[in-house]
Backbone as XML, in Angstrom:
<?xml version="1.0"?>
<chain id="A" units="angstrom">
  <residue number="1" name="UNK">
    <atom name="N" x="-25.514" y="-55.758" z="32.186"/>
    <atom name="CA" x="-25.103" y="-54.458" z="32.638"/>
    <atom name="C" x="-26.335" y="-53.471" z="32.647"/>
  </residue>
  <residue number="2" name="UNK">
    <atom name="N" x="-26.570" y="-53.124" z="33.714"/>
    <atom name="CA" x="-27.762" y="-51.936" z="33.600"/>
    <atom name="C" x="-27.200" y="-50.421" z="33.317"/>
  </residue>
  <residue number="3" name="UNK">
    <atom name="N" x="-28.009" y="-49.955" z="32.482"/>
    <atom name="CA" x="-27.594" y="-48.576" z="32.069"/>
    <atom name="C" x="-28.927" y="-47.599" z="32.200"/>
  </residue>
  <residue number="4" name="UNK">
    <atom name="N" x="-28.208" y="-46.448" z="32.022"/>
    <atom name="CA" x="-29.446" y="-45.245" z="31.868"/>
    <atom name="C" x="-28.956" y="-44.549" z="30.791"/>
  </residue>
  <residue number="5" name="UNK">
    <atom name="N" x="-30.093" y="-44.381" z="29.861"/>
    <atom name="CA" x="-29.823" y="-43.537" z="28.423"/>
    <atom name="C" x="-30.667" y="-42.352" z="28.769"/>
  </residue>
  <residue number="6" name="UNK">
    <atom name="N" x="-29.961" y="-41.109" z="28.633"/>
    <atom name="CA" x="-30.712" y="-40.058" z="28.545"/>
    <atom name="C" x="-30.604" y="-39.400" z="26.918"/>
  </residue>
  <residue number="7" name="UNK">
    <atom name="N" x="-31.936" y="-38.975" z="26.612"/>
    <atom name="CA" x="-32.151" y="-38.586" z="25.054"/>
    <atom name="C" x="-32.724" y="-37.300" z="24.971"/>
  </residue>
  <residue number="8" name="UNK">
    <atom name="N" x="-32.140" y="-36.341" z="24.120"/>
    <atom name="CA" x="-32.925" y="-35.030" z="23.961"/>
    <atom name="C" x="-33.050" y="-34.957" z="22.433"/>
  </residue>
  <residue number="9" name="UNK">
    <atom name="N" x="-34.149" y="-34.691" z="21.756"/>
    <atom name="CA" x="-34.315" y="-34.630" z="20.289"/>
    <atom name="C" x="-34.673" y="-33.152" z="20.105"/>
  </residue>
  <residue number="10" name="UNK">
    <atom name="N" x="-33.803" y="-32.618" z="19.047"/>
    <atom name="CA" x="-34.136" y="-31.166" z="18.726"/>
    <atom name="C" x="-34.667" y="-31.224" z="17.191"/>
  </residue>
  <residue number="11" name="UNK">
    <atom name="N" x="-35.781" y="-31.265" z="16.980"/>
    <atom name="CA" x="-36.299" y="-31.119" z="15.570"/>
    <atom name="C" x="-35.792" y="-29.607" z="15.043"/>
  </residue>
  <residue number="12" name="UNK">
    <atom name="N" x="-35.421" y="-29.617" z="13.807"/>
    <atom name="CA" x="-34.778" y="-28.364" z="13.390"/>
    <atom name="C" x="-35.721" y="-27.656" z="12.552"/>
  </residue>
  <residue number="13" name="UNK">
    <atom name="N" x="-37.184" y="-27.763" z="12.888"/>
    <atom name="CA" x="-38.049" y="-27.168" z="11.805"/>
    <atom name="C" x="-39.281" y="-26.975" z="12.526"/>
  </residue>
  <residue number="14" name="UNK">
    <atom name="N" x="-40.329" y="-26.266" z="11.952"/>
    <atom name="CA" x="-41.663" y="-26.039" z="12.525"/>
    <atom name="C" x="-42.395" y="-27.442" z="12.563"/>
  </residue>
  <residue number="15" name="UNK">
    <atom name="N" x="-43.292" y="-27.552" z="13.317"/>
    <atom name="CA" x="-44.165" y="-28.874" z="13.446"/>
    <atom name="C" x="-43.570" y="-29.901" z="13.835"/>
  </residue>
  <residue number="16" name="UNK">
    <atom name="N" x="-42.436" y="-29.681" z="15.042"/>
    <atom name="CA" x="-41.679" y="-30.682" z="15.604"/>
    <atom name="C" x="-42.333" y="-31.653" z="16.577"/>
  </residue>
  <residue number="17" name="UNK">
    <atom name="N" x="-43.408" y="-31.144" z="17.193"/>
    <atom name="CA" x="-44.052" y="-31.857" z="18.082"/>
    <atom name="C" x="-44.399" y="-33.240" z="17.725"/>
  </residue>
  <residue number="18" name="UNK">
    <atom name="N" x="-44.896" y="-33.431" z="16.592"/>
    <atom name="CA" x="-45.417" y="-34.714" z="15.963"/>
    <atom name="C" x="-44.026" y="-35.631" z="15.907"/>
  </residue>
  <residue number="19" name="UNK">
    <atom name="N" x="-42.983" y="-35.220" z="15.367"/>
    <atom name="CA" x="-41.676" y="-35.724" z="15.235"/>
    <atom name="C" x="-41.236" y="-36.480" z="16.529"/>
  </residue>
  <residue number="20" name="UNK">
    <atom name="N" x="-41.342" y="-35.616" z="17.695"/>
    <atom name="CA" x="-40.903" y="-36.075" z="18.980"/>
    <atom name="C" x="-41.851" y="-37.070" z="19.363"/>
  </residue>
  <residue number="21" name="UNK">
    <atom name="N" x="-43.322" y="-36.835" z="19.242"/>
    <atom name="CA" x="-44.249" y="-37.776" z="19.672"/>
    <atom name="C" x="-43.966" y="-39.107" z="19.079"/>
  </residue>
  <residue number="22" name="UNK">
    <atom name="N" x="-43.933" y="-39.016" z="17.800"/>
    <atom name="CA" x="-43.686" y="-40.411" z="16.964"/>
    <atom name="C" x="-42.601" y="-41.238" z="17.592"/>
  </residue>
  <residue number="23" name="UNK">
    <atom name="N" x="-41.444" y="-40.442" z="17.714"/>
    <atom name="CA" x="-40.247" y="-41.173" z="18.271"/>
    <atom name="C" x="-40.547" y="-41.775" z="19.776"/>
  </residue>
  <residue number="24" name="UNK">
    <atom name="N" x="-41.262" y="-40.921" z="20.627"/>
    <atom name="CA" x="-41.474" y="-41.502" z="21.984"/>
    <atom name="C" x="-42.572" y="-42.781" z="21.836"/>
  </residue>
  <residue number="25" name="UNK">
    <atom name="N" x="-43.419" y="-42.681" z="20.947"/>
    <atom name="CA" x="-44.392" y="-43.834" z="20.916"/>
    <atom name="C" x="-43.733" y="-45.050" z="20.713"/>
  </residue>
  <residue number="26" name="UNK">
    <atom name="N" x="-42.744" y="-44.986" z="19.549"/>
    <atom name="CA" x="-42.148" y="-46.148" z="19.414"/>
    <atom name="C" x="-41.143" y="-46.747" z="20.342"/>
  </residue>
  <residue number="27" name="UNK">
    <atom name="N" x="-40.632" y="-45.649" z="20.997"/>
    <atom name="CA" x="-39.861" y="-46.114" z="22.288"/>
    <atom name="C" x="-40.394" y="-46.856" z="23.296"/>
  </residue>
  <residue number="28" name="UNK">
    <atom name="N" x="-41.552" y="-46.208" z="23.804"/>
    <atom name="CA" x="-42.580" y="-46.832" z="24.751"/>
    <atom name="C" x="-43.202" y="-48.050" z="24.625"/>
  </residue>
  <residue number="29" name="UNK">
    <atom name="N" x="-43.056" y="-48.650" z="23.300"/>
    <atom name="CA" x="-43.674" y="-49.805" z="22.923"/>
    <atom name="C" x="-42.761" y="-51.038" z="23.452"/>
  </residue>
  <residue number="30" name="UNK">
    <atom name="N" x="-41.510" y="-50.762" z="23.653"/>
    <atom name="CA" x="-40.673" y="-51.992" z="24.185"/>
    <atom name="C" x="-40.880" y="-52.111" z="25.767"/>
  </residue>
  <residue number="31" name="UNK">
    <atom name="N" x="-41.251" y="-53.374" z="25.867"/>
    <atom name="CA" x="-41.624" y="-53.957" z="27.298"/>
    <atom name="C" x="-40.190" y="-54.059" z="28.179"/>
  </residue>
  <residue number="32" name="UNK">
    <atom name="N" x="-39.274" y="-54.171" z="27.667"/>
    <atom name="CA" x="-38.016" y="-54.662" z="28.388"/>
    <atom name="C" x="-37.147" y="-53.490" z="28.776"/>
  </residue>
  <residue number="33" name="UNK">
    <atom name="N" x="-37.689" y="-52.216" z="28.678"/>
    <atom name="CA" x="-36.971" y="-51.223" z="29.272"/>
    <atom name="C" x="-38.012" y="-50.246" z="29.785"/>
  </residue>
  <residue number="34" name="UNK">
    <atom name="N" x="-37.519" y="-49.216" z="30.695"/>
    <atom name="CA" x="-38.452" y="-48.294" z="31.398"/>
    <atom name="C" x="-38.166" y="-47.101" z="30.868"/>
  </residue>
  <residue number="35" name="UNK">
    <atom name="N" x="-38.991" y="-46.229" z="30.509"/>
    <atom name="CA" x="-38.949" y="-44.939" z="29.952"/>
    <atom name="C" x="-39.790" y="-43.926" z="30.702"/>
  </residue>
  <residue number="36" name="UNK">
    <atom name="N" x="-38.926" y="-42.752" z="31.090"/>
    <atom name="CA" x="-39.537" y="-41.625" z="31.642"/>
    <atom name="C" x="-39.327" y="-40.440" z="30.817"/>
  </residue>
  <residue number="37" name="UNK">
    <atom name="N" x="-40.331" y="-39.769" z="30.716"/>
    <atom name="CA" x="-40.087" y="-38.694" z="29.725"/>
    <atom name="C" x="-40.598" y="-37.429" z="30.503"/>
  </residue>
  <residue number="38" name="UNK">
    <atom name="N" x="-39.723" y="-36.424" z="30.533"/>
    <atom name="CA" x="-40.201" y="-34.958" z="31.077"/>
    <atom name="C" x="-40.084" y="-33.922" z="29.879"/>
  </residue>
  <residue number="39" name="UNK">
    <atom name="N" x="-40.355" y="-32.587" z="30.129"/>
    <atom name="CA" x="-40.421" y="-31.643" z="29.327"/>
    <atom name="C" x="-38.911" y="-31.182" z="28.529"/>
  </residue>
  <residue number="40" name="UNK">
    <atom name="N" x="-37.789" y="-31.814" z="29.032"/>
    <atom name="CA" x="-36.665" y="-31.570" z="28.737"/>
    <atom name="C" x="-35.817" y="-32.781" z="27.988"/>
  </residue>
  <residue number="41" name="UNK">
    <atom name="N" x="-36.128" y="-34.011" z="28.415"/>
    <atom name="CA" x="-35.446" y="-34.911" z="27.884"/>
    <atom name="C" x="-36.198" y="-36.286" z="28.239"/>
  </residue>
  <residue number="42" name="UNK">
    <atom name="N" x="-35.945" y="-37.478" z="27.738"/>
    <atom name="CA" x="-36.436" y="-38.681" z="28.108"/>
    <atom name="C" x="-35.161" y="-39.648" z="28.559"/>
  </residue>
  <residue number="43" name="UNK">
    <atom name="N" x="-35.487" y="-40.278" z="29.848"/>
    <atom name="CA" x="-34.436" y="-41.308" z="30.271"/>
    <atom name="C" x="-34.970" y="-42.990" z="30.005"/>
  </residue>
  <residue number="44" name="UNK">
    <atom name="N" x="-34.103" y="-43.664" z="29.594"/>
    <atom name="CA" x="-34.285" y="-44.987" z="29.381"/>
    <atom name="C" x="-33.336" y="-45.764" z="30.353"/>
  </residue>
  <residue number="45" name="UNK">
    <atom name="N" x="-33.971" y="-46.799" z="31.060"/>
    <atom name="CA" x="-33.434" y="-47.680" z="32.004"/>
    <atom name="C" x="-33.653" y="-49.040" z="31.776"/>
  </residue>
  <residue number="46" name="UNK">
    <atom name="N" x="-32.477" y="-49.906" z="31.598"/>
    <atom name="CA" x="-32.549" y="-51.262" z="31.611"/>
    <atom name="C" x="-31.103" y="-51.907" z="31.236"/>
  </residue>
  <residue number="47" name="UNK">
    <atom name="N" x="-31.211" y="-53.081" z="30.956"/>
    <atom name="CA" x="-30.025" y="-53.757" z="30.312"/>
    <atom name="C" x="-29.470" y="-53.074" z="29.065"/>
  </residue>
  <residue number="48" name="UNK">
    <atom name="N" x="-28.252" y="-52.912" z="29.018"/>
    <atom name="CA" x="-27.482" y="-52.212" z="28.013"/>
    <atom name="C" x="-28.062" y="-52.864" z="26.515"/>
  </residue>
  <residue number="49" name="UNK">
    <atom name="N" x="-28.110" y="-54.097" z="26.293"/>
    <atom name="CA" x="-28.372" y="-54.674" z="24.905"/>
    <atom name="C" x="-29.997" y="-54.147" z="24.715"/>
  </residue>
  <residue number="50" name="UNK">
    <atom name="N" x="-30.809" y="-54.208" z="25.749"/>
    <atom name="CA" x="-32.228" y="-54.016" z="25.653"/>
    <atom name="C" x="-32.542" y="-52.353" z="25.328"/>
  </residue>
  <residue number="51" name="UNK">
    <atom name="N" x="-31.552" y="-51.600" z="26.148"/>
    <atom name="CA" x="-31.785" y="-50.234" z="25.793"/>
    <atom name="C" x="-31.352" y="-49.823" z="24.274"/>
  </residue>
  <residue number="52" name="UNK">
    <atom name="N" x="-30.127" y="-50.187" z="24.205"/>
    <atom name="CA" x="-29.553" y="-49.702" z="22.915"/>
    <atom name="C" x="-30.429" y="-50.423" z="21.723"/>
  </residue>
  <residue number="53" name="UNK">
    <atom name="N" x="-31.085" y="-51.562" z="21.663"/>
    <atom name="CA" x="-31.723" y="-52.071" z="20.575"/>
    <atom name="C" x="-32.966" y="-51.257" z="20.478"/>
  </residue>
  <residue number="54" name="UNK">
    <atom name="N" x="-33.523" y="-50.924" z="21.427"/>
    <atom name="CA" x="-34.739" y="-50.175" z="21.534"/>
    <atom name="C" x="-34.614" y="-48.621" z="20.941"/>
  </residue>
  <residue number="55" name="UNK">
    <atom name="N" x="-33.486" y="-48.146" z="21.462"/>
    <atom name="CA" x="-33.173" y="-46.777" z="21.081"/>
    <atom name="C" x="-32.891" y="-46.738" z="19.506"/>
  </residue>
  <residue number="56" name="UNK">
    <atom name="N" x="-32.073" y="-47.707" z="18.943"/>
    <atom name="CA" x="-31.656" y="-47.639" z="17.635"/>
    <atom name="C" x="-32.918" y="-47.940" z="16.581"/>
  </residue>
  <residue number="57" name="UNK">
    <atom name="N" x="-33.777" y="-48.935" z="17.128"/>
    <atom name="CA" x="-35.001" y="-49.316" z="16.303"/>
    <atom name="C" x="-35.922" y="-48.188" z="16.315"/>
  </residue>
  <residue number="58" name="UNK">
    <atom name="N" x="-36.237" y="-47.387" z="17.560"/>
    <atom name="CA" x="-37.067" y="-46.367" z="17.701"/>
    <atom name="C" x="-36.414" y="-44.940" z="16.979"/>
  </residue>
  <residue number="59" name="UNK">
    <atom name="N" x="-35.349" y="-44.944" z="17.003"/>
    <atom name="CA" x="-34.708" y="-43.652" z="16.341"/>
    <atom name="C" x="-34.582" y="-43.746" z="14.777"/>
  </residue>
  <residue number="60" name="UNK">
    <atom name="N" x="-34.318" y="-44.806" z="14.245"/>
    <atom name="CA" x="-34.037" y="-45.060" z="12.694"/>
    <atom name="C" x="-35.233" y="-44.304" z="12.051"/>
  </residue>
  <residue number="61" name="UNK">
    <atom name="N" x="-36.398" y="-44.734" z="12.264"/>
    <atom name="CA" x="-37.373" y="-44.007" z="11.445"/>
    <atom name="C" x="-37.249" y="-42.651" z="11.536"/>
  </residue>
  <residue number="62" name="UNK">
    <atom name="N" x="-37.064" y="-41.912" z="12.489"/>
    <atom name="CA" x="-37.087" y="-40.345" z="12.914"/>
    <atom name="C" x="-35.851" y="-39.984" z="12.069"/>
  </residue>
  <residue number="63" name="UNK">
    <atom name="N" x="-34.692" y="-40.652" z="11.982"/>
    <atom name="CA" x="-33.707" y="-40.216" z="11.065"/>
    <atom name="C" x="-33.853" y="-40.228" z="9.658"/>
  </residue>
  <residue number="64" name="UNK">
    <atom name="N" x="-34.763" y="-41.184" z="9.302"/>
    <atom name="CA" x="-34.866" y="-41.579" z="7.791"/>
    <atom name="C" x="-36.307" y="-40.476" z="7.426"/>
  </residue>
  <residue number="65" name="UNK">
    <atom name="N" x="-36.961" y="-39.870" z="8.392"/>
    <atom name="CA" x="-38.037" y="-39.030" z="7.964"/>
    <atom name="C" x="-37.685" y="-37.813" z="7.394"/>
  </residue>
  <residue number="66" name="UNK">
    <atom name="N" x="-38.639" y="-36.972" z="7.057"/>
    <atom name="CA" x="-38.467" y="-35.720" z="6.457"/>
    <atom name="C" x="-38.178" y="-34.505" z="7.247"/>
  </residue>
  <residue number="67" name="UNK">
    <atom name="N" x="-38.367" y="-34.544" z="8.732"/>
    <atom name="CA" x="-38.142" y="-33.795" z="9.715"/>
    <atom name="C" x="-36.772" y="-33.761" z="10.083"/>
  </residue>
  <residue number="68" name="UNK">
    <atom name="N" x="-36.071" y="-32.491" z="9.803"/>
    <atom name="CA" x="-34.520" y="-32.541" z="10.298"/>
    <atom name="C" x="-34.447" y="-32.609" z="11.782"/>
  </residue>
  <residue number="69" name="UNK">
    <atom name="N" x="-33.637" y="-33.406" z="12.236"/>
    <atom name="CA" x="-33.384" y="-33.410" z="13.734"/>
    <atom name="C" x="-31.986" y="-33.588" z="14.351"/>
  </residue>
  <residue number="70" name="UNK">
    <atom name="N" x="-31.893" y="-33.223" z="15.487"/>
    <atom name="CA" x="-30.632" y="-33.568" z="16.175"/>
    <atom name="C" x="-30.899" y="-34.211" z="17.277"/>
  </residue>
  <residue number="71" name="UNK">
    <atom name="N" x="-30.029" y="-35.260" z="17.614"/>
    <atom name="CA" x="-30.249" y="-35.983" z="18.810"/>
    <atom name="C" x="-29.093" y="-36.009" z="19.728"/>
  </residue>
  <residue number="72" name="UNK">
    <atom name="N" x="-29.170" y="-35.919" z="21.081"/>
    <atom name="CA" x="-28.211" y="-35.738" z="22.034"/>
    <atom name="C" x="-28.356" y="-36.971" z="22.995"/>
  </residue>
  <residue number="73" name="UNK">
    <atom name="N" x="-27.340" y="-37.746" z="23.085"/>
    <atom name="CA" x="-27.695" y="-38.944" z="24.152"/>
    <atom name="C" x="-26.564" y="-39.087" z="25.124"/>
  </residue>
  <residue number="74" name="UNK">
    <atom name="N" x="-26.865" y="-39.477" z="26.315"/>
    <atom name="CA" x="-25.889" y="-39.610" z="27.291"/>
    <atom name="C" x="-26.271" y="-41.060" z="28.023"/>
  </residue>
  <residue number="75" name="UNK">
    <atom name="N" x="-25.073" y="-42.026" z="28.159"/>
    <atom name="CA" x="-25.112" y="-42.983" z="28.644"/>
    <atom name="C" x="-24.452" y="-43.123" z="30.111"/>
  </residue>
  <residue number="76" name="UNK">
    <atom name="N" x="-25.134" y="-43.573" z="31.112"/>
    <atom name="CA" x="-24.595" y="-43.896" z="32.420"/>
    <atom name="C" x="-24.571" y="-45.197" z="32.631"/>
  </residue>
  <residue number="77" name="UNK">
    <atom name="N" x="-23.490" y="-45.651" z="32.988"/>
    <atom name="CA" x="-23.230" y="-47.309" z="33.399"/>
    <atom name="C" x="-23.761" y="-47.728" z="34.673"/>
  </residue>
  <residue number="78" name="UNK">
    <atom name="N" x="-25.132" y="-47.165" z="34.828"/>
    <atom name="CA" x="-25.672" y="-47.621" z="36.097"/>
    <atom name="C" x="-27.322" y="-47.339" z="35.937"/>
  </residue>
  <residue number="79" name="UNK">
    <atom name="N" x="-27.948" y="-47.941" z="36.635"/>
    <atom name="CA" x="-29.514" y="-47.699" z="36.723"/>
    <atom name="C" x="-29.669" y="-46.689" z="37.659"/>
  </residue>
  <residue number="80" name="UNK">
    <atom name="N" x="-29.925" y="-45.427" z="37.079"/>
    <atom name="CA" x="-29.990" y="-44.367" z="38.016"/>
    <atom name="C" x="-31.310" y="-43.423" z="37.714"/>
  </residue>
  <residue number="81" name="UNK">
    <atom name="N" x="-32.507" y="-43.944" z="38.083"/>
    <atom name="CA" x="-33.727" y="-43.305" z="37.881"/>
    <atom name="C" x="-33.750" y="-41.983" z="38.807"/>
  </residue>
  <residue number="82" name="UNK">
    <atom name="N" x="-34.682" y="-41.138" z="38.170"/>
    <atom name="CA" x="-34.585" y="-39.753" z="39.126"/>
    <atom name="C" x="-34.817" y="-39.832" z="40.655"/>
  </residue>
  <residue number="83" name="UNK">
    <atom name="N" x="-35.673" y="-40.773" z="40.839"/>
    <atom name="CA" x="-35.983" y="-41.038" z="42.498"/>
    <atom name="C" x="-34.973" y="-41.623" z="43.275"/>
  </residue>
  <residue number="84" name="UNK">
    <atom name="N" x="-33.837" y="-41.811" z="42.722"/>
    <atom name="CA" x="-32.705" y="-42.301" z="43.393"/>
    <atom name="C" x="-31.412" y="-41.338" z="43.454"/>
  </residue>
  <residue number="85" name="UNK">
    <atom name="N" x="-31.613" y="-40.167" z="42.631"/>
    <atom name="CA" x="-30.557" y="-39.023" z="42.778"/>
    <atom name="C" x="-30.669" y="-38.502" z="43.978"/>
  </residue>
  <residue number="86" name="UNK">
    <atom name="N" x="-29.266" y="-38.306" z="44.644"/>
    <atom name="CA" x="-29.235" y="-37.762" z="46.058"/>
    <atom name="C" x="-28.831" y="-36.121" z="45.706"/>
  </residue>
  <residue number="87" name="UNK">
    <atom name="N" x="-29.988" y="-35.392" z="45.540"/>
    <atom name="CA" x="-29.810" y="-33.970" z="45.427"/>
    <atom name="C" x="-29.386" y="-33.090" z="46.536"/>
  </residue>
  <residue number="88" name="UNK">
    <atom name="N" x="-29.095" y="-33.784" z="47.687"/>
    <atom name="CA" x="-28.441" y="-33.095" z="48.726"/>
    <atom name="C" x="-26.918" y="-32.766" z="48.365"/>
  </residue>
  <residue number="89" name="UNK">
    <atom name="N" x="-26.387" y="-33.520" z="47.325"/>
    <atom name="CA" x="-24.852" y="-33.188" z="47.057"/>
    <atom name="C" x="-24.801" y="-32.026" z="46.116"/>
  </residue>
  <residue number="90" name="UNK">
    <atom name="N" x="-25.874" y="-31.341" z="45.579"/>
    <atom name="CA" x="-25.958" y="-30.503" z="44.523"/>
    <atom name="C" x="-25.897" y="-28.955" z="45.334"/>
  </residue>
  <residue number="91" name="UNK">
    <atom name="N" x="-26.022" y="-28.939" z="46.503"/>
    <atom name="CA" x="-26.019" y="-27.873" z="47.167"/>
    <atom name="C" x="-24.646" y="-27.282" z="47.689"/>
  </residue>
</chain>
């Protein structure tokens, strides 16, 4: 089953940029998924098992690190990259 996972990370301290960059570096090393990052969130596309495995492996060091973070995740049960959104329905 293909899914889309949207992730937003909120470091709860100064110096947060490096914590976010470290997480994104780890996430982007997985070849079995597609990762798109913008200024607000990161979208991950692929097979459910591949996405969730990459997400948990990339996230664990961030949770174990010294920088306090909050992470919000949304899962869509479809492969829904931004270029396939029908924005005409939003008017």
